[in-house]
All heavy atoms as a GROMACS GRO file, in nm:
protein
  438
    1MET      N    1   4.174   2.608  -2.564
    1MET     CA    2   4.061   2.522  -2.513
    1MET      C    3   3.953   2.603  -2.449
    1MET      O    4   3.837   2.563  -2.471
    1MET     CB    5   4.131   2.423  -2.409
    1MET     CG    6   4.031   2.314  -2.373
    1MET     SD    7   3.994   2.208  -2.498
    1MET     CE    8   3.905   2.084  -2.419
    2PRO      N    9   3.981   2.707  -2.363
    2PRO     CA   10   3.866   2.774  -2.310
    2PRO      C   11   3.778   2.855  -2.421
    2PRO      O   12   3.669   2.875  -2.400
    2PRO     CB   13   3.932   2.873  -2.217
    2PRO     CG   14   4.073   2.815  -2.181
    2PRO     CD   15   4.110   2.741  -2.304
    3ILE      N   16   3.859   2.894  -2.520
    3ILE     CA   17   3.778   2.961  -2.628
    3ILE      C   18   3.682   2.865  -2.691
    3ILE      O   19   3.565   2.901  -2.725
    3ILE     CB   20   3.886   3.020  -2.742
    3ILE    CG1   21   3.967   3.134  -2.672
    3ILE    CG2   22   3.817   3.070  -2.857
    3ILE    CD1   23   4.080   3.178  -2.761
    4LEU      N   24   3.721   2.748  -2.725
    4LEU     CA   25   3.634   2.640  -2.774
    4LEU      C   26   3.510   2.617  -2.670
    4LEU      O   27   3.397   2.613  -2.721
    4LEU     CB   28   3.710   2.504  -2.787
    4LEU     CG   29   3.626   2.399  -2.857
    4LEU    CD1   30   3.592   2.440  -2.995
    4LEU    CD2   31   3.724   2.269  -2.864
    5LEU      N   32   3.543   2.623  -2.556
    5LEU     CA   33   3.421   2.602  -2.454
    5LEU      C   34   3.331   2.717  -2.454
    5LEU      O   35   3.221   2.700  -2.446
    5LEU     CB   36   3.489   2.586  -2.310
    5LEU     CG   37   3.408   2.509  -2.207
    5LEU    CD1   38   3.381   2.368  -2.252
    5LEU    CD2   39   3.485   2.510  -2.074
    6ILE      N   40   3.380   2.835  -2.476
    6ILE     CA   41   3.303   2.960  -2.479
    6ILE      C   42   3.220   2.955  -2.608
    6ILE      O   43   3.094   2.992  -2.600
    6ILE     CB   44   3.382   3.091  -2.473
    6ILE    CG1   45   3.439   3.101  -2.331
    6ILE    CG2   46   3.307   3.207  -2.504
    6ILE    CD1   47   3.542   3.210  -2.309
    7LEU      N   48   3.278   2.917  -2.714
    7LEU     CA   49   3.202   2.910  -2.843
    7LEU      C   50   3.098   2.801  -2.828
    7LEU      O   51   2.983   2.823  -2.893
    7LEU     CB   52   3.299   2.872  -2.955
    7LEU     CG   53   3.389   2.989  -3.001
    7LEU    CD1   54   3.489   2.944  -3.106
    7LEU    CD2   55   3.313   3.099  -3.042
    8ILE      N   56   3.132   2.685  -2.778
    8ILE     CA   57   3.026   2.586  -2.757
    8ILE      C   58   2.908   2.628  -2.679
    8ILE      O   59   2.790   2.606  -2.705
    8ILE     CB   60   3.082   2.451  -2.704
    8ILE    CG1   61   3.170   2.389  -2.803
    8ILE    CG2   62   2.977   2.352  -2.663
    8ILE    CD1   63   3.247   2.270  -2.758
    9LEU      N   64   2.940   2.703  -2.564
    9LEU     CA   65   2.837   2.748  -2.475
    9LEU      C   66   2.752   2.860  -2.546
    9LEU      O   67   2.629   2.859  -2.537
    9LEU     CB   68   2.898   2.814  -2.348
    9LEU     CG   69   2.797   2.863  -2.235
    9LEU    CD1   70   2.720   2.754  -2.191
    9LEU    CD2   71   2.877   2.931  -2.123
   10ALA      N   72   2.814   2.944  -2.631
   10ALA     CA   73   2.748   3.040  -2.710
   10ALA      C   74   2.644   2.976  -2.816
   10ALA      O   75   2.538   3.023  -2.834
   10ALA     CB   76   2.844   3.138  -2.786
   11LEU      N   77   2.694   2.872  -2.870
   11LEU     CA   78   2.605   2.792  -2.964
   11LEU      C   79   2.493   2.736  -2.892
   11LEU      O   80   2.377   2.745  -2.942
   11LEU     CB   81   2.699   2.675  -3.034
   11LEU     CG   82   2.621   2.595  -3.131
   11LEU    CD1   83   2.595   2.684  -3.249
   11LEU    CD2   84   2.713   2.479  -3.178
   12ILE      N   85   2.520   2.680  -2.771
   12ILE     CA   86   2.397   2.625  -2.690
   12ILE      C   87   2.299   2.727  -2.658
   12ILE      O   88   2.175   2.716  -2.666
   12ILE     CB   89   2.447   2.549  -2.571
   12ILE    CG1   90   2.526   2.424  -2.615
   12ILE    CG2   91   2.344   2.509  -2.477
   12ILE    CD1   92   2.595   2.360  -2.500
   13ILE      N   93   2.353   2.840  -2.618
   13ILE     CA   94   2.258   2.952  -2.574
   13ILE      C   95   2.181   3.005  -2.703
   13ILE      O   96   2.068   3.035  -2.687
   13ILE     CB   97   2.346   3.064  -2.528
   13ILE    CG1   98   2.391   3.030  -2.379
   13ILE    CG2   99   2.257   3.201  -2.513
   13ILE    CD1  100   2.492   3.136  -2.330
   14ALA      N  101   2.254   3.008  -2.813
   14ALA     CA  102   2.176   3.053  -2.937
   14ALA      C  103   2.077   2.953  -2.981
   14ALA      O  104   1.964   2.998  -3.036
   14ALA     CB  105   2.285   3.070  -3.054
   15GLN      N  106   2.096   2.827  -2.969
   15GLN     CA  107   1.993   2.719  -3.019
   15GLN      C  108   1.882   2.698  -2.922
   15GLN      O  109   1.767   2.687  -2.951
   15GLN     CB  110   2.071   2.591  -3.040
   15GLN     CG  111   2.164   2.596  -3.166
   15GLN     CD  112   2.222   2.457  -3.189
   15GLN    OE1  113   2.212   2.375  -3.110
   15GLN    NE2  114   2.286   2.443  -3.306
   16VAL      N  115   1.914   2.687  -2.799
   16VAL     CA  116   1.818   2.644  -2.696
   16VAL      C  117   1.750   2.762  -2.635
   16VAL      O  118   1.633   2.768  -2.609
   16VAL     CB  119   1.884   2.556  -2.589
   16VAL    CG1  120   1.773   2.518  -2.485
   16VAL    CG2  121   1.948   2.428  -2.653
   17GLY      N  122   1.810   2.879  -2.618
   17GLY     CA  123   1.768   2.990  -2.553
   17GLY      C  124   1.837   3.016  -2.423
   17GLY      O  125   1.885   2.918  -2.352
   18PHE      N  126   1.850   3.142  -2.382
   18PHE     CA  127   1.936   3.180  -2.263
   18PHE      C  128   1.868   3.110  -2.144
   18PHE      O  129   1.938   3.059  -2.059
   18PHE     CB  130   1.933   3.328  -2.256
   18PHE     CG  131   2.002   3.373  -2.129
   18PHE    CD1  132   2.144   3.360  -2.119
   18PHE    CD2  133   1.930   3.425  -2.025
   18PHE    CE1  134   2.214   3.403  -2.002
   18PHE    CE2  135   1.996   3.470  -1.911
   18PHE     CZ  136   2.141   3.455  -1.896
   19TRP      N  137   1.739   3.130  -2.118
   19TRP     CA  138   1.687   3.092  -1.990
   19TRP      C  139   1.678   2.938  -1.977
   19TRP      O  140   1.698   2.886  -1.856
   19TRP     CB  141   1.539   3.146  -1.970
   19TRP     CG  142   1.550   3.296  -1.958
   19TRP    CD1  143   1.502   3.390  -2.050
   19TRP    CD2  144   1.611   3.372  -1.853
   19TRP    NE1  145   1.526   3.507  -2.008
   19TRP    CE2  146   1.591   3.515  -1.894
   19TRP    CE3  147   1.673   3.346  -1.730
   19TRP    CZ2  148   1.647   3.609  -1.807
   19TRP    CZ3  149   1.728   3.439  -1.659
   19TRP    CH2  150   1.702   3.573  -1.688
   20ASN      N  151   1.658   2.869  -2.078
   20ASN     CA  152   1.672   2.721  -2.077
   20ASN      C  153   1.808   2.673  -2.038
   20ASN      O  154   1.823   2.586  -1.963
   20ASN     CB  155   1.625   2.663  -2.212
   20ASN     CG  156   1.468   2.670  -2.224
   20ASN    OD1  157   1.404   2.686  -2.122
   20ASN    ND2  158   1.427   2.666  -2.350
   21THR      N  159   1.914   2.737  -2.100
   21THR     CA  160   2.042   2.697  -2.070
   21THR      C  161   2.081   2.734  -1.935
   21THR      O  162   2.150   2.654  -1.865
   21THR     CB  163   2.137   2.768  -2.176
   21THR    OG1  164   2.098   2.737  -2.312
   21THR    CG2  165   2.279   2.730  -2.159
   22LEU      N  166   2.046   2.855  -1.890
   22LEU     CA  167   2.073   2.889  -1.756
   22LEU      C  168   2.009   2.799  -1.653
   22LEU      O  169   2.063   2.755  -1.551
   22LEU     CB  170   2.026   3.034  -1.727
   22LEU     CG  171   2.054   3.096  -1.594
   22LEU    CD1  172   2.211   3.109  -1.570
   22LEU    CD2  173   1.991   3.231  -1.578
   23GLY      N  174   1.883   2.766  -1.675
   23GLY     CA  175   1.817   2.666  -1.590
   23GLY      C  176   1.877   2.536  -1.587
   23GLY      O  177   1.897   2.471  -1.485
   24SER      N  178   1.936   2.490  -1.700
   24SER     CA  179   2.006   2.361  -1.708
   24SER      C  180   2.136   2.369  -1.630
   24SER      O  181   2.170   2.270  -1.555
   24SER     CB  182   2.026   2.323  -1.858
   24SER     OG  183   1.908   2.304  -1.926
   25ILE      N  184   2.206   2.481  -1.650
   25ILE     CA  185   2.332   2.485  -1.571
   25ILE      C  186   2.307   2.499  -1.424
   25ILE      O  187   2.376   2.432  -1.350
   25ILE     CB  188   2.410   2.609  -1.621
   25ILE    CG1  189   2.455   2.592  -1.765
   25ILE    CG2  190   2.534   2.640  -1.531
   25ILE    CD1  191   2.511   2.718  -1.829
   26LEU      N  192   2.209   2.575  -1.381
   26LEU     CA  193   2.168   2.585  -1.235
   26LEU      C  194   2.122   2.446  -1.180
   26LEU      O  195   2.151   2.420  -1.068
   26LEU     CB  196   2.079   2.700  -1.218
   26LEU     CG  197   2.125   2.838  -1.239
   26LEU    CD1  198   2.004   2.941  -1.223
   26LEU    CD2  199   2.239   2.870  -1.152
   27GLY      N  200   2.052   2.374  -1.269
   27GLY     CA  201   2.008   2.245  -1.221
   27GLY      C  202   2.114   2.152  -1.207
   27GLY      O  203   2.112   2.076  -1.105
   28ALA      N  204   2.215   2.150  -1.291
   28ALA     CA  205   2.328   2.065  -1.282
   28ALA      C  206   2.427   2.104  -1.155
   28ALA      O  207   2.458   2.019  -1.077
   28ALA     CB  208   2.409   2.076  -1.405
   29ILE      N  209   2.430   2.235  -1.122
   29ILE     CA  210   2.502   2.281  -1.010
   29ILE      C  211   2.425   2.230  -0.886
   29ILE      O  212   2.489   2.191  -0.783
   29ILE     CB  213   2.526   2.434  -1.012
   29ILE    CG1  214   2.619   2.467  -1.114
   29ILE    CG2  215   2.578   2.479  -0.878
   29ILE    CD1  216   2.639   2.618  -1.143
   30ALA      N  217   2.296   2.247  -0.888
   30ALA     CA  218   2.206   2.205  -0.762
   30ALA      C  219   2.226   2.053  -0.745
   30ALA      O  220   2.226   2.009  -0.628
   30ALA     CB  221   2.066   2.240  -0.788
   31MET      N  222   2.231   1.974  -0.857
   31MET     CA  223   2.246   1.832  -0.831
   31MET      C  224   2.383   1.797  -0.773
   31MET      O  225   2.386   1.707  -0.696
   31MET     CB  226   2.229   1.758  -0.976
   31MET     CG  227   2.092   1.763  -1.025
   31MET     SD  228   1.983   1.671  -0.916
   31MET     CE  229   2.029   1.497  -0.940
   32ILE      N  230   2.489   1.862  -0.814
   32ILE     CA  231   2.616   1.845  -0.751
   32ILE      C  232   2.621   1.876  -0.612
   32ILE      O  233   2.671   1.808  -0.531
   32ILE     CB  234   2.731   1.921  -0.834
   32ILE    CG1  235   2.744   1.864  -0.974
   32ILE    CG2  236   2.862   1.918  -0.763
   32ILE    CD1  237   2.828   1.946  -1.065
   33VAL      N  238   2.554   1.980  -0.577
   33VAL     CA  239   2.553   2.034  -0.435
   33VAL      C  240   2.470   1.933  -0.359
   33VAL      O  241   2.506   1.898  -0.246
   33VAL     CB  242   2.493   2.173  -0.422
   33VAL    CG1  243   2.460   2.205  -0.272
   33VAL    CG2  244   2.585   2.269  -0.474
   34LEU      N  245   2.352   1.886  -0.406
   34LEU     CA  246   2.276   1.786  -0.334
   34LEU      C  247   2.354   1.655  -0.313
   34LEU      O  248   2.334   1.586  -0.221
   34LEU     CB  249   2.141   1.762  -0.404
   34LEU     CG  250   2.042   1.882  -0.399
   34LEU    CD1  251   1.923   1.846  -0.480
   34LEU    CD2  252   2.001   1.897  -0.247
   35LEU      N  253   2.425   1.613  -0.420
   35LEU     CA  254   2.507   1.495  -0.405
   35LEU      C  255   2.615   1.501  -0.298
   35LEU      O  256   2.634   1.415  -0.215
   35LEU     CB  257   2.577   1.461  -0.534
   35LEU     CG  258   2.659   1.335  -0.544
   35LEU    CD1  259   2.571   1.206  -0.522
   35LEU    CD2  260   2.725   1.327  -0.680
   36MET      N  261   2.683   1.628  -0.281
   36MET     CA  262   2.774   1.645  -0.176
   36MET      C  263   2.708   1.643  -0.039
   36MET      O  264   2.763   1.592   0.050
   36MET     CB  265   2.842   1.784  -0.193
   36MET     CG  266   2.940   1.783  -0.316
   36MET     SD  267   3.012   1.948  -0.317
   36MET     CE  268   3.097   1.945  -0.473
   37VAL      N  269   2.577   1.707  -0.035
   37VAL     CA  270   2.511   1.712   0.098
   37VAL      C  271   2.481   1.556   0.132
   37VAL      O  272   2.491   1.514   0.247
   37VAL     CB  273   2.384   1.787   0.090
   37VAL    CG1  274   2.300   1.763   0.205
   37VAL    CG2  275   2.432   1.933   0.076
   38LEU      N  276   2.437   1.476   0.037
   38LEU     CA  277   2.401   1.336   0.057
   38LEU      C  278   2.524   1.258   0.107
   38LEU      O  279   2.515   1.170   0.193
   38LEU     CB  280   2.339   1.274  -0.059
   38LEU     CG  281   2.290   1.142  -0.059
   38LEU    CD1  282   2.179   1.121   0.046
   38LEU    CD2  283   2.246   1.089  -0.189
   39ALA      N  284   2.642   1.274   0.041
   39ALA     CA  285   2.765   1.214   0.072
   39ALA      C  286   2.804   1.259   0.213
   39ALA      O  287   2.840   1.164   0.298
   39ALA     CB  288   2.866   1.254  -0.022
   40ALA      N  289   2.788   1.371   0.255
   40ALA     CA  290   2.825   1.419   0.393
   40ALA      C  291   2.731   1.358   0.491
   40ALA      O  292   2.784   1.317   0.601
   40ALA     CB  293   2.815   1.570   0.403
   41ALA      N  294   2.603   1.354   0.463
   41ALA     CA  295   2.513   1.285   0.561
   41ALA      C  296   2.544   1.134   0.574
   41ALA      O  297   2.526   1.085   0.679
   41ALA     CB  298   2.372   1.309   0.500
   42ALA      N  299   2.581   1.064   0.450
   42ALA     CA  300   2.615   0.935   0.468
   42ALA      C  301   2.741   0.911   0.545
   42ALA      O  302   2.744   0.816   0.628
   42ALA     CB  303   2.634   0.871   0.329
   43LEU      N  304   2.842   0.992   0.532
   43LEU     CA  305   2.960   0.978   0.617
   43LEU      C  306   2.927   1.006   0.766
   43LEU      O  307   2.985   0.946   0.851
   43LEU     CB  308   3.064   1.082   0.562
   43LEU     CG  309   3.141   1.039   0.428
   43LEU    CD1  310   3.216   1.154   0.384
   43LEU    CD2  311   3.212   0.915   0.454
   44ALA      N  312   2.843   1.105   0.796
   44ALA     CA  313   2.805   1.128   0.921
   44ALA      C  314   2.732   1.012   0.984
   44ALA      O  315   2.762   0.978   1.108
   44ALA     CB  316   2.720   1.271   0.941
   45LEU      N  317   2.644   0.952   0.913
   45LEU     CA  318   2.581   0.833   0.963
   45LEU      C  319   2.674   0.721   0.983
   45LEU      O  320   2.664   0.646   1.087
   45LEU     CB  321   2.469   0.790   0.868
   45LEU     CG  322   2.380   0.674   0.898
   45LEU    CD1  323   2.296   0.700   1.031
   45LEU    CD2  324   2.295   0.640   0.789
   46LEU      N  325   2.765   0.698   0.897
   46LEU     CA  326   2.854   0.596   0.914
   46LEU      C  327   2.946   0.624   1.037
   46LEU      O  328   2.976   0.517   1.109
   46LEU     CB  329   2.954   0.589   0.783
   46LEU     CG  330   3.052   0.476   0.782
   46LEU    CD1  331   2.996   0.335   0.799
   46LEU    CD2  332   3.149   0.493   0.670
   47GLY      N  333   2.989   0.747   1.053
   47GLY     CA  334   3.067   0.781   1.178
   47GLY      C  335   2.988   0.756   1.296
   47GLY      O  336   3.044   0.710   1.408
   48MET      N  337   2.863   0.789   1.304
   48MET     CA  338   2.785   0.767   1.429
   48MET      C  339   2.772   0.612   1.454
   48MET      O  340   2.783   0.580   1.562
   48MET     CB  341   2.651   0.829   1.406
   48MET     CG  342   2.642   0.974   1.412
   48MET     SD  343   2.471   1.056   1.386
   48MET     CE  344   2.370   0.948   1.473
   49ILE      N  345   2.751   0.537   1.351
   49ILE     CA  346   2.736   0.387   1.366
   49ILE      C  347   2.877   0.333   1.423
   49ILE      O  348   2.870   0.255   1.515
   49ILE     CB  349   2.696   0.318   1.227
   49ILE    CG1  350   2.558   0.361   1.203
   49ILE    CG2  351   2.721   0.171   1.241
   49ILE    CD1  352   2.518   0.314   1.066
   50LEU      N  353   2.985   0.376   1.360
   50LEU     CA  354   3.118   0.330   1.401
   50LEU      C  355   3.147   0.373   1.545
   50LEU      O  356   3.208   0.289   1.634
   50LEU     CB  357   3.219   0.366   1.305
   50LEU     CG  358   3.215   0.299   1.168
   50LEU    CD1  359   3.337   0.361   1.082
   50LEU    CD2  360   3.241   0.150   1.184
   51TYR      N  361   3.120   0.499   1.579
   51TYR     CA  362   3.133   0.537   1.716
   51TYR      C  363   3.058   0.464   1.817
   51TYR      O  364   3.098   0.429   1.938
   51TYR     CB  365   3.107   0.695   1.725
   51TYR     CG  366   3.116   0.751   1.858
   51TYR    CD1  367   3.252   0.777   1.907
   51TYR    CD2  368   3.000   0.785   1.935
   51TYR    CE1  369   3.260   0.835   2.044
   51TYR    CE2  370   3.026   0.836   2.065
   51TYR     CZ  371   3.151   0.860   2.107
   51TYR     OH  372   3.163   0.908   2.229
   52GLY      N  373   2.930   0.439   1.780
   52GLY     CA  374   2.850   0.356   1.874
   52GLY      C  375   2.899   0.219   1.897
   52GLY      O  376   2.907   0.169   2.011
   53ARG      N  377   2.950   0.156   1.787
   53ARG     CA  378   3.003   0.020   1.811
   53ARG      C  379   3.123   0.020   1.881
   53ARG      O  380   3.151  -0.079   1.977
   53ARG     CB  381   3.033  -0.040   1.664
   53ARG     CG  382   2.911  -0.081   1.599
   53ARG     CD  383   2.951  -0.158   1.468
   53ARG     NE  384   2.830  -0.192   1.395
   53ARG     CZ  385   2.823  -0.274   1.298
   53ARG    NH1  386   2.934  -0.319   1.245
   53ARG    NH2  387   2.716  -0.303   1.238
   54THR      N  388   3.220   0.118   1.868
   54THR     CA  389   3.344   0.121   1.939
   54THR      C  390   3.323   0.154   2.096
   54THR      O  391   3.394   0.115   2.189
   54THR     CB  392   3.448   0.212   1.876
   54THR    OG1  393   3.399   0.345   1.876
   54THR    CG2  394   3.496   0.159   1.743
   55ARG      N  395   3.226   0.237   2.115
   55ARG     CA  396   3.190   0.283   2.247
   55ARG      C  397   3.139   0.169   2.338
   55ARG      O  398   3.169   0.165   2.460
   55ARG     CB  399   3.088   0.397   2.242
   55ARG     CG  400   3.077   0.468   2.380
   55ARG     CD  401   3.000   0.588   2.356
   55ARG     NE  402   2.960   0.644   2.498
   55ARG     CZ  403   2.864   0.720   2.526
   55ARG    NH1  404   2.780   0.738   2.430
   55ARG    NH2  405   2.841   0.761   2.641
   56ARG      N  406   3.063   0.076   2.277
   56ARG     CA  407   3.003  -0.035   2.361
   56ARG      C  408   3.116  -0.135   2.399
   56ARG      O  409   3.093  -0.200   2.506
   56ARG     CB  410   2.899  -0.102   2.270
   56ARG     CG  411   2.774  -0.026   2.249
   56ARG     CD  412   2.664  -0.111   2.174
   56ARG     NE  413   2.580  -0.018   2.106
   56ARG     CZ  414   2.532  -0.042   1.986
   56ARG    NH1  415   2.548  -0.143   1.931
   56ARG    NH2  416   2.450   0.042   1.943
   57ARG      N  417   3.216  -0.148   2.320
   57ARG     CA  418   3.324  -0.252   2.345
   57ARG      C  419   3.401  -0.212   2.471
   57ARG      O  420   3.452  -0.305   2.544
   57ARG     CB  421   3.404  -0.276   2.223
   57ARG     CG  422   3.334  -0.345   2.105
   57ARG     CD  423   3.429  -0.367   1.999
   57ARG     NE  424   3.360  -0.424   1.893
   57ARG     CZ  425   3.411  -0.445   1.771
   57ARG    NH1  426   3.538  -0.420   1.746
   57ARG    NH2  427   3.335  -0.501   1.676
   58PHE      N  428   3.419  -0.087   2.500
   58PHE     CA  429   3.517  -0.044   2.609
   58PHE      C  430   3.433  -0.006   2.727
   58PHE      O  431   3.340   0.031   2.752
   58PHE     CB  432   3.603   0.067   2.564
   58PHE     CG  433   3.703   0.016   2.449
   58PHE    CD1  434   3.679   0.074   2.327
   58PHE    CD2  435   3.790  -0.082   2.467
   58PHE    CE1  436   3.764   0.032   2.217
   58PHE    CE2  437   3.869  -0.125   2.366
   58PHE     CZ  438   3.865  -0.061   2.243
   0.00000   0.00000   0.00000
């Protein structure tokens, strides 16, 4: 299976070009990282809201 993945990646590099492929891979990695940052920020905001609600009750 990894050999097939390497062959497909080599085919993409040969057809599209190295820099375009590298840019696409880096862009996809950057999107995943930004999604994780956004999810962490949403969880932090949710935690702050829940903390504020429970603190007022007691």
